[in-house]
C-alpha positions as CSV (number, residue, x, y, z in Angstrom):
1,X,21.2,0.0,28.7
2,X,19.7,-1.5,25.9
3,X,16.5,-3.3,26.2
4,X,16.4,-7.0,24.5
5,X,12.3,-7.8,25.4
6,X,10.2,-6.5,22.4
7,X,8.8,-9.3,20.3
8,X,9.2,-7.5,17.2
9,X,12.8,-7.3,17.8
10,X,13.7,-11.0,18.8
11,X,15.5,-13.2,16.4
12,X,13.9,-16.2,18.3
13,X,10.4,-15.0,18.1
14,X,11.5,-14.1,14.4
15,X,12.5,-17.6,13.7
16,X,9.6,-19.1,15.5
17,X,7.0,-17.3,13.6
18,X,9.0,-17.0,10.1
19,X,9.3,-20.9,10.2
20,X,5.7,-21.7,11.5
21,X,4.4,-19.5,8.6
22,X,6.0,-21.3,5.9
23,X,4.9,-24.4,7.3
24,X,1.6,-22.8,7.5
25,X,1.5,-21.5,4.1
26,X,3.3,-24.8,2.3
27,X,0.5,-26.9,4.3
28,X,-2.3,-24.1,3.5
29,X,-1.5,-24.4,-0.1
30,X,-1.2,-28.3,-0.3
31,X,-4.5,-28.1,1.2
32,X,-5.8,-25.7,-1.3
33,X,-4.5,-27.1,-4.1
34,X,-5.9,-30.5,-3.1
35,X,-9.3,-29.2,-2.4
36,X,-8.9,-27.6,-5.8
37,X,-8.1,-30.4,-7.8
38,X,-11.1,-32.6,-6.1
39,X,-13.5,-29.9,-6.9
40,X,-12.7,-29.8,-10.8
41,X,-12.0,-33.7,-10.7
42,X,-15.7,-33.7,-9.5
43,X,-17.1,-31.2,-11.5
44,X,-15.3,-32.9,-14.5
45,X,-17.0,-36.3,-13.1
46,X,-20.3,-35.1,-12.7
47,X,-20.9,-33.8,-15.9
48,X,-19.9,-37.0,-17.1
49,X,-22.2,-38.7,-15.1
50,X,-25.0,-35.9,-15.5
51,X,-24.1,-36.1,-19.7
52,X,-24.9,-40.3,-19.2
53,X,-28.3,-39.5,-17.3
54,X,-29.4,-37.2,-19.9
55,X,-28.7,-39.4,-22.9
56,X,-30.1,-42.5,-21.0
57,X,-33.9,-40.1,-19.9
58,X,-33.5,-39.3,-23.6
59,X,-33.5,-42.5,-25.5
60,X,-36.2,-43.9,-23.1
61,X,-38.3,-40.7,-23.7
62,X,-37.8,-41.3,-27.5
63,X,-38.2,-44.8,-27.2
64,X,-41.8,-44.1,-25.7
65,X,-42.6,-41.2,-28.5
66,X,-41.8,-43.1,-31.6
67,X,-43.4,-45.9,-30.3
68,X,-46.5,-43.8,-29.8
69,X,-46.1,-42.4,-33.4
70,X,-46.2,-46.5,-34.8
71,X,-48.9,-47.2,-32.9
72,X,-50.7,-44.1,-34.1
73,X,-49.8,-45.2,-38.0
74,X,-50.8,-49.0,-37.5
75,X,-54.3,-47.7,-36.0
76,X,-54.6,-45.1,-39.3
77,X,-54.0,-48.4,-41.0
78,X,-56.2,-50.7,-39.3
79,X,-59.1,-52.1,-42.2
80,X,-61.1,-52.5,-39.7
81,X,-61.5,-49.0,-38.6
82,X,-61.3,-47.9,-42.4
83,X,-64.1,-49.9,-43.2
84,X,-66.2,-48.9,-40.3
85,X,-65.0,-45.3,-41.5
86,X,-66.6,-46.3,-45.0
87,X,-69.6,-48.2,-43.7
88,X,-71.8,-45.9,-41.4
89,X,-73.5,-48.9,-40.1
90,X,-70.2,-50.3,-38.7
91,X,-68.5,-46.8,-37.6
92,X,-71.0,-47.4,-33.9
93,X,-70.2,-50.9,-33.5
94,X,-66.8,-51.1,-34.5
95,X,-64.8,-47.7,-34.6
96,X,-65.5,-46.9,-30.9
97,X,-64.1,-49.7,-29.2
98,X,-60.5,-49.4,-31.7
99,X,-60.2,-45.9,-30.1
100,X,-61.3,-46.7,-26.8
101,X,-58.6,-49.8,-27.0
102,X,-56.3,-47.6,-28.7
103,X,-56.5,-45.1,-26.1
104,X,-56.4,-47.4,-23.0
105,X,-52.8,-47.0,-21.2
106,X,-51.3,-45.0,-23.7
107,X,-52.1,-41.6,-21.9
108,X,-54.2,-40.7,-24.9
109,X,-56.0,-37.2,-24.2
110,X,-58.2,-37.4,-26.9
111,X,-58.5,-39.3,-30.5
112,X,-60.1,-37.8,-33.7
113,X,-60.9,-38.3,-37.0
114,X,-61.3,-35.6,-39.9
115,X,-61.8,-35.7,-43.5
116,X,-59.7,-34.3,-46.0
117,X,-61.1,-30.8,-45.8
118,X,-60.4,-31.1,-42.1
119,X,-64.0,-31.2,-40.6
120,X,-64.5,-34.3,-37.8
121,X,-66.1,-37.2,-38.6
122,X,-64.9,-39.1,-35.4
123,X,-64.5,-37.8,-31.9
124,X,-63.9,-39.0,-28.6
125,X,-64.4,-35.9,-26.4
126,X,-66.6,-32.8,-27.0
127,X,-63.7,-30.0,-27.2
128,X,-62.6,-30.3,-30.6
129,X,-60.0,-27.8,-32.1
130,X,-60.2,-26.5,-35.3
131,X,-57.5,-28.8,-37.3
132,X,-57.5,-27.5,-41.2
133,X,-55.9,-24.3,-39.8
134,X,-52.9,-26.6,-38.8
135,X,-49.9,-26.9,-40.9
136,X,-48.9,-30.3,-40.1
137,X,-52.1,-31.7,-40.5
138,X,-52.5,-29.9,-44.1
139,X,-49.1,-31.4,-44.6
140,X,-49.9,-34.5,-43.7
141,X,-53.4,-34.4,-45.9
142,X,-51.0,-33.4,-48.7
143,X,-48.3,-35.3,-48.5
144,X,-50.1,-38.9,-47.2
145,X,-47.0,-39.3,-44.7
146,X,-47.2,-39.6,-40.8
147,X,-46.0,-35.8,-38.7
148,X,-46.1,-35.2,-35.1
149,X,-45.3,-32.0,-33.2
150,X,-45.7,-30.4,-30.0
151,X,-48.3,-28.0,-28.7
152,X,-46.2,-26.6,-26.3
153,X,-49.0,-24.1,-24.8
154,X,-51.1,-27.3,-23.7
155,X,-48.2,-29.8,-23.0
156,X,-49.5,-32.1,-26.0
157,X,-47.8,-34.4,-28.4
158,X,-49.6,-34.8,-31.3
159,X,-49.3,-37.6,-33.8
160,X,-51.2,-37.2,-37.3
161,X,-51.2,-39.9,-39.7
162,X,-53.1,-39.8,-43.2
163,X,-56.0,-42.2,-43.6
164,X,-56.1,-44.0,-46.8
165,X,-58.5,-45.2,-48.8
166,X,-57.5,-47.8,-51.7
167,X,-53.6,-45.9,-51.1
168,X,-55.8,-42.1,-51.7
169,X,-55.6,-40.5,-48.8
170,X,-59.2,-39.2,-47.6
171,X,-58.7,-37.6,-44.1
172,X,-56.2,-38.2,-41.2
173,X,-56.1,-39.5,-37.8
174,X,-54.9,-37.6,-34.9
175,X,-53.6,-38.9,-31.6
176,X,-53.0,-36.2,-29.0
177,X,-51.1,-37.3,-25.9
178,X,-50.6,-36.3,-22.0
179,X,-46.3,-34.8,-22.3
180,X,-46.4,-35.0,-18.5
181,X,-47.2,-38.1,-18.0
182,X,-45.4,-39.4,-20.6
183,X,-42.3,-37.8,-19.0
184,X,-43.3,-38.1,-15.3
185,X,-43.5,-42.0,-16.4
186,X,-39.6,-42.1,-17.4
187,X,-38.1,-39.5,-15.3
188,X,-37.7,-41.2,-12.0
189,X,-38.2,-38.3,-9.2
190,X,-34.9,-38.1,-6.9
191,X,-34.6,-35.4,-3.9
192,X,-30.9,-34.8,-5.2
193,X,-31.5,-34.4,-8.4
194,X,-33.8,-32.1,-10.9
195,X,-34.6,-32.5,-14.5
196,X,-36.1,-30.0,-17.1
197,X,-37.4,-29.9,-21.0
198,X,-37.4,-26.4,-22.1
199,X,-38.8,-25.0,-26.0
200,X,-35.4,-24.2,-27.6
201,X,-37.0,-21.3,-29.4
202,X,-38.2,-19.7,-26.4
203,X,-36.7,-21.0,-23.7
204,X,-39.8,-22.1,-22.5
205,X,-40.4,-24.5,-19.5
206,X,-41.9,-27.6,-20.8
207,X,-41.6,-29.7,-17.5
208,X,-39.5,-29.4,-14.5
209,X,-38.7,-31.5,-11.0
210,X,-37.0,-31.1,-7.7
211,X,-35.7,-27.9,-8.8
212,X,-34.7,-25.6,-5.7
213,X,-33.4,-22.6,-6.2
214,X,-31.9,-22.1,-3.1
215,X,-29.4,-25.1,-3.4
216,X,-26.6,-25.6,-5.8
217,X,-26.3,-28.1,-8.5
218,X,-23.9,-29.4,-11.0
219,X,-26.1,-29.1,-14.0
220,X,-25.7,-30.5,-18.0
221,X,-27.5,-29.3,-20.7
222,X,-28.6,-32.1,-23.5
223,X,-28.8,-30.3,-27.1
224,X,-27.3,-30.5,-30.8
225,X,-28.1,-34.1,-30.8
226,X,-28.1,-35.2,-34.6
227,X,-30.8,-36.9,-35.4
228,X,-32.2,-36.6,-32.4
229,X,-36.2,-36.5,-31.8
230,X,-35.9,-33.8,-28.8
231,X,-33.9,-31.2,-31.9
232,X,-36.9,-32.2,-34.2
233,X,-39.3,-31.0,-31.3
234,X,-36.9,-28.2,-30.6
235,X,-37.0,-29.2,-27.2
236,X,-33.9,-29.0,-24.8
237,X,-33.7,-31.4,-22.2
238,X,-31.5,-30.0,-18.6
239,X,-30.5,-32.0,-15.7
240,X,-28.8,-31.2,-12.5
241,X,-27.5,-33.2,-9.5
242,X,-26.7,-31.1,-6.2
243,X,-23.2,-30.2,-5.3
244,X,-23.6,-31.4,-1.9
245,X,-23.8,-34.7,-3.2
246,X,-20.6,-35.2,-4.4
247,X,-18.9,-32.2,-2.4
248,X,-19.7,-34.2,1.1
249,X,-17.1,-36.3,0.6
250,X,-14.4,-33.9,-0.2
251,X,-15.4,-31.6,2.7
252,X,-14.7,-34.6,5.0
253,X,-11.6,-35.5,3.7
254,X,-10.2,-31.5,3.7
255,X,-11.7,-31.4,7.3
256,X,-9.4,-34.4,7.6
257,X,-6.2,-33.0,5.8
258,X,-6.9,-29.5,7.9
259,X,-6.7,-31.1,11.1
260,X,-3.7,-32.8,10.2
261,X,-2.4,-29.6,9.0
262,X,-3.0,-27.8,12.5
263,X,-1.5,-30.7,13.9
264,X,2.3,-30.3,11.8
265,X,1.9,-26.9,12.3
266,X,2.2,-27.4,15.8
267,X,4.9,-29.6,15.4
268,X,6.6,-27.8,13.6
269,X,6.1,-24.6,16.0
270,X,7.8,-26.6,18.5
271,X,10.3,-27.6,16.0
272,X,11.2,-23.9,14.9
273,X,11.0,-23.1,18.8
274,X,13.9,-25.4,19.7
275,X,15.9,-24.5,16.8
276,X,15.7,-21.0,17.5
277,X,16.8,-21.5,21.1
278,X,19.7,-23.4,19.8
279,X,20.7,-20.7,17.6
280,X,19.8,-17.3,20.0
281,X,21.1,-18.6,23.3
282,X,24.4,-18.0,22.4
283,X,23.7,-14.8,20.6
284,X,21.7,-13.8,24.0
285,X,25.1,-14.6,25.9
286,X,27.1,-12.3,23.5
287,X,24.6,-9.6,23.8
288,X,25.3,-9.9,27.8
289,X,29.3,-9.6,27.4
290,X,28.6,-7.0,25.3
291,X,26.0,-5.0,27.5
292,X,27.9,-6.2,30.9
293,X,31.2,-4.6,28.7
294,X,33.2,-8.0,29.8
295,X,35.3,-7.4,26.4
296,X,38.4,-6.9,28.2
297,X,42.0,-7.0,27.5
298,X,41.8,-10.8,28.0
299,X,39.3,-12.4,25.3
300,X,36.8,-14.8,27.0
301,X,35.8,-17.8,24.4
302,X,32.0,-18.0,24.0
303,X,32.3,-21.6,24.3
304,X,30.3,-22.5,21.0
305,X,33.4,-22.5,18.3
306,X,31.5,-21.7,15.3
307,X,30.6,-18.8,13.2
308,X,29.2,-17.1,16.5
309,X,32.8,-17.4,18.2
310,X,34.3,-16.0,15.6
311,X,31.7,-12.9,15.6
312,X,32.2,-12.6,19.1
313,X,36.2,-12.4,18.6
314,X,35.3,-10.0,16.2
315,X,33.7,-8.2,18.4
316,X,36.5,-7.7,21.0
317,X,38.8,-6.5,18.7
318,X,36.3,-4.0,17.5
319,X,35.0,-2.6,21.1
320,X,39.4,-2.4,21.6
321,X,39.8,-0.2,18.2
322,X,36.6,1.8,19.3
323,X,37.7,2.5,22.6
324,X,41.0,3.5,20.7
325,X,39.2,5.5,18.3
326,X,36.9,7.3,21.1
327,X,40.0,8.5,22.9
328,X,41.2,9.9,19.6
329,X,38.3,11.3,18.6
330,X,37.7,13.3,22.0
331,X,41.6,14.8,21.3
332,X,40.9,15.7,17.9
333,X,37.5,17.4,19.1
334,X,39.3,19.6,21.8
335,X,42.2,20.4,18.5
336,X,39.0,21.5,16.6
337,X,37.8,23.3,18.8
338,X,40.9,24.8,19.9
339,X,41.8,25.6,16.4
340,X,38.7,27.6,15.9
341,X,38.9,29.6,19.1
342,X,43.0,30.4,17.6
343,X,41.8,31.7,14.4
344,X,38.6,33.5,16.0
345,X,41.2,34.8,18.7
346,X,43.6,35.9,15.4
347,X,40.9,37.8,14.2
348,X,39.9,39.4,17.5
349,X,43.3,40.5,17.9
350,X,42.8,42.7,15.1
351,X,39.6,43.8,15.4
352,X,40.9,44.6,19.7
353,X,44.1,46.6,17.7
354,X,41.6,48.5,15.3
355,X,39.3,49.5,18.4
356,X,42.2,50.5,20.5
357,X,44.0,53.5,18.2
358,X,41.2,55.7,18.5
359,X,40.8,55.8,22.5
360,X,44.5,55.6,23.0
361,X,44.9,58.5,20.5
362,X,42.3,60.3,22.6
363,X,43.8,59.6,25.8
364,X,47.4,60.7,24.2
365,X,46.7,63.8,22.8
366,X,44.3,64.7,26.2
367,X,47.2,63.9,28.5
368,X,49.7,65.6,26.1
369,X,47.8,69.1,26.2
370,X,46.6,68.7,29.9
371,X,50.2,68.3,30.3
372,X,52.0,71.7,28.2
373,X,48.9,73.6,29.6
374,X,50.1,73.1,33.1
375,X,53.8,73.9,32.2
376,X,52.5,77.2,30.4
377,X,50.4,78.0,33.6
378,X,47.3,78.2,31.0
379,X,45.7,75.1,32.6
380,X,41.8,75.9,33.3
381,X,40.3,73.8,36.4
382,X,36.9,73.6,34.2
383,X,39.3,72.2,31.0
384,X,41.3,69.9,33.3
385,X,38.5,68.4,34.7
386,X,37.0,67.5,31.2
387,X,39.9,66.3,30.0
388,X,40.2,64.2,32.8
389,X,36.7,63.1,32.0
390,X,37.5,62.1,28.5
391,X,40.3,60.5,29.6
392,X,38.5,58.3,32.3
393,X,35.7,58.0,29.6
394,X,38.2,56.4,27.2
395,X,39.9,53.8,29.6
396,X,36.5,52.3,30.9
397,X,35.6,51.7,27.4
398,X,39.4,50.3,26.7
399,X,38.7,48.2,30.3
400,X,35.3,47.0,29.2
401,X,36.7,45.5,25.8
402,X,39.3,43.7,27.9
403,X,37.0,42.0,29.9
404,X,34.9,41.3,26.3
405,X,37.9,39.7,25.3
406,X,39.2,38.1,28.7
407,X,35.6,36.2,29.0
408,X,36.1,35.2,25.1
409,X,39.5,33.7,25.7
410,X,39.0,32.3,29.3
411,X,35.7,30.5,27.6
412,X,34.2,28.9,30.5
413,X,32.2,26.1,29.3
414,X,29.0,27.4,31.9
415,X,25.6,27.1,31.1
416,X,23.4,30.4,32.7
417,X,20.7,32.8,32.2
418,X,21.3,35.9,29.2
419,X,19.8,38.5,27.3
420,X,20.5,38.0,23.3
421,X,20.4,41.5,22.6
422,X,23.2,42.4,25.0
423,X,24.8,39.3,23.8
424,X,25.0,40.6,20.7
425,X,26.0,44.6,22.2
426,X,29.5,42.2,23.7
427,X,29.5,40.5,20.4
428,X,29.9,43.4,18.4
429,X,32.1,45.3,20.9
430,X,34.5,42.7,19.6
431,X,33.6,42.9,16.1
432,X,33.2,46.5,15.5
433,X,36.8,47.7,14.6
434,X,37.0,44.9,11.7
435,X,33.3,45.8,10.7
436,X,34.4,49.3,10.5
437,X,37.7,48.9,9.0
438,X,35.7,47.3,6.2
439,X,33.2,49.7,5.8
440,X,30.3,47.3,6.2
441,X,26.7,48.7,7.4
442,X,25.1,46.9,10.4
443,X,21.7,47.1,10.3
444,X,19.8,45.6,13.4
445,X,16.4,44.5,14.1
446,X,16.1,42.7,17.5
447,X,13.1,41.9,20.1
448,X,14.7,43.0,23.0
449,X,13.4,40.9,25.9
450,X,14.7,37.7,24.5
451,X,16.0,35.5,27.3
452,X,18.5,32.4,26.3
453,X,19.3,29.8,28.7
454,X,22.6,28.6,27.4
455,X,26.5,28.8,26.7
456,X,26.4,32.7,25.5
457,X,30.7,32.6,24.6
458,X,29.8,30.1,22.2
459,X,27.0,31.9,20.9
460,X,29.3,34.9,20.7
461,X,31.8,32.6,18.6
462,X,29.1,31.2,16.2
463,X,27.7,35.0,15.2
464,X,31.8,35.7,14.8
465,X,32.4,33.0,12.5
466,X,29.1,34.0,10.6
467,X,29.9,37.5,9.9
468,X,33.7,36.6,9.2
469,X,32.1,34.3,6.6
470,X,30.6,37.4,5.6
471,X,33.2,39.6,5.5
472,X,35.5,37.3,3.5
473,X,32.5,36.9,1.1
474,X,32.7,40.8,0.2
475,X,36.0,41.0,-0.2
476,X,36.6,38.0,-2.5
477,X,33.2,39.5,-4.6
478,X,34.7,42.5,-4.7
479,X,30.9,44.0,-3.2
480,X,31.4,47.7,-2.8
481,X,28.0,48.4,-0.9
482,X,28.2,46.3,1.9
483,X,25.5,45.1,4.6
484,X,25.1,42.9,7.1
485,X,21.4,42.6,8.5
486,X,20.9,40.7,12.1
487,X,17.3,39.9,13.0
488,X,15.8,38.5,16.5
489,X,12.6,37.2,17.2
490,X,10.5,34.7,18.9
491,X,7.9,31.9,16.6
492,X,6.2,28.5,17.8
493,X,8.1,27.9,20.9
494,X,12.0,29.0,19.3
495,X,14.2,32.0,19.4
496,X,15.2,33.2,15.8
497,X,18.6,34.4,15.0
498,X,18.3,35.4,11.3
499,X,21.8,37.2,9.9
500,X,21.8,37.8,6.0
501,X,24.4,39.7,3.6
502,X,24.6,40.6,-0.1
503,X,27.2,39.3,-0.7
504,X,25.3,37.6,-3.8
505,X,25.2,34.3,-2.5
506,X,26.4,30.9,-2.4
507,X,26.5,28.4,-4.8
508,X,23.5,25.5,-4.5
509,X,25.9,22.5,-5.1
510,X,28.1,23.6,-2.2
511,X,24.8,24.8,0.2
512,X,25.0,21.0,1.2
513,X,28.7,21.0,2.3
514,X,29.2,24.3,4.4
515,X,28.7,22.6,7.5
516,X,31.3,20.1,7.0
517,X,34.7,20.0,8.7
518,X,37.5,21.2,6.5
519,X,35.2,22.5,4.0
520,X,36.4,25.6,2.1
521,X,36.1,27.8,-1.0
522,X,39.0,30.1,0.1
523,X,42.6,29.9,-0.4
524,X,44.1,27.9,2.3
525,X,46.0,30.8,3.4
526,X,42.9,32.2,4.6
527,X,40.6,29.7,5.9
528,X,40.6,26.3,7.5
529,X,37.2,25.1,7.0
530,X,36.6,25.0,10.7
531,X,34.4,28.2,11.2
532,X,30.8,26.9,10.2
533,X,31.7,22.9,11.2
534,X,32.1,24.4,14.7
535,X,29.3,26.6,14.5
536,X,27.0,24.0,13.4
537,X,27.9,21.4,16.6
538,X,28.0,24.4,18.7
539,X,24.6,24.9,17.9
540,X,23.3,21.4,17.3
541,X,25.3,20.0,20.0
542,X,25.7,22.6,22.7
543,X,22.5,24.3,22.3
544,X,20.2,21.8,21.5
545,X,19.0,23.8,18.5
546,X,19.8,24.0,15.0
547,X,21.1,26.3,12.2
548,X,20.3,26.5,8.5
549,X,21.7,28.3,5.2
550,X,19.8,29.4,2.0
551,X,20.3,32.0,-0.4
552,X,17.7,34.8,-0.2
553,X,17.0,37.6,-2.5
554,X,15.4,41.5,-0.6
555,X,15.1,44.5,-1.1
556,X,16.6,47.7,0.9
557,X,16.3,51.1,0.4
558,X,14.4,50.8,-2.9
559,X,17.4,48.3,-4.2
560,X,17.1,44.8,-4.8
561,X,20.2,42.8,-3.6
562,X,20.9,38.7,-3.2
563,X,23.0,37.3,-0.7
564,X,23.3,34.0,1.7
565,X,21.0,34.0,4.7
566,X,21.8,31.8,8.0
567,X,19.3,31.3,10.5
568,X,20.1,30.0,13.9
569,X,17.1,28.6,15.9
570,X,16.7,27.5,19.6
571,X,14.6,26.5,22.3
572,X,12.9,28.9,24.5
573,X,13.4,28.2,28.2
574,X,10.0,27.1,30.1
């Protein structure tokens, strides 16, 4: 009985699963698309915000640095300071207060004045660097222009402004500012933001705040700004904002979208179940009608009035046709079996006629001689018994041949245990006349203890069909030295019966068709194409075995031969 329970084979479950999967994939694609678009838009928006923020910070820092430069220039031009440098008496009274006033609230680390040769003529700290080797200072003294640069190892912003007496550069004012303090004043610390300033030439970090390596940031690098003070100083401003600052509202929105998607999936699953139920219910009813064989002569409507009703009617008509075809097929099978058997019977009658000629001739000659000697009174008792034994022996041989022939003709399909070697003996007793007439040499190599649980009569018919096929091949191809080899053995829980000849084999393109009904390469007067087809059915269906055929090359008595090899494989009884 057909089972309709497994989930994977249920149309209803397939509809539910497929419909749910379609909805799920559709909603997931929408969710991912929305999320992706949100994230990409957020990235673009974050870049714009960070760029504006970086530009604003740069602008403020530049404004402060330019202010310090201008203040340094003004101090270098201050007439009171210049007069104090000229007049040593006023240096102590005026110069130091001017310097201290300038340094107040400007984050100045130290303020120094040098002469044209780079020697210190005024200082505000004891730790004075040597300025005469500085290219910036030498340029300021030589060109009479204000220069500025970063001392990146110390994070110092240095401004050098020439000091002129009567329009002649006599020295320079050097103001050194604390870069960290300047930057910290205009960079507002934020927990979700970091800012760093790098030396563009060697990527050395000059300033950083709030950068957590374990966090992910949207980052922006401000560089290549035309006419920018940052480019003149060879520094780059990097700014970053925590991704979570922007992504948190997106994540919250996506969670809501996912929850809504799951709700829609549940609704879709319910709808798919109802849809599947409406589709599969009449199909199940149709299946039950088929299973219960309710398609009788009178058609009973399914009641759906749709395509399934048409399908049900088609089933009804097809079942009627199949039942009719089944009966015809059974009749055809019986006819095929009878035709095959009659063909074998005709062959066998010829064999028996050949087999009986010699023993009948011996009986006739012996009885005639015995009668003649009796009439002439020369019959001796020992000779009489010898002749009678010969007659009896040949009579027994004829009787056995009749029994074998009768068993084959009756063809009782009775499954029983039989010895394979003995059954081959019985088969050969029916074929020996034909084998001798056609001058065929039979070579046997058999395992004697093989027992088969099956139909001996059907096995005989199969062996006869194969041997007759070889005999016809010998005659068709004009083979003079004819050999048929029969070998039996057991291997891997199976019984093997190999029958091969030296009739040069079968064409390779014919081998796949050789077991098809009515297929034959012989003339219509000599073959029906039923023998090997029936052999295949008897072996595979009747004895649950298998039969194969192939071309083989082999050596026998130092001669090389080629022929067809049939292999019958039968199961061993436990």
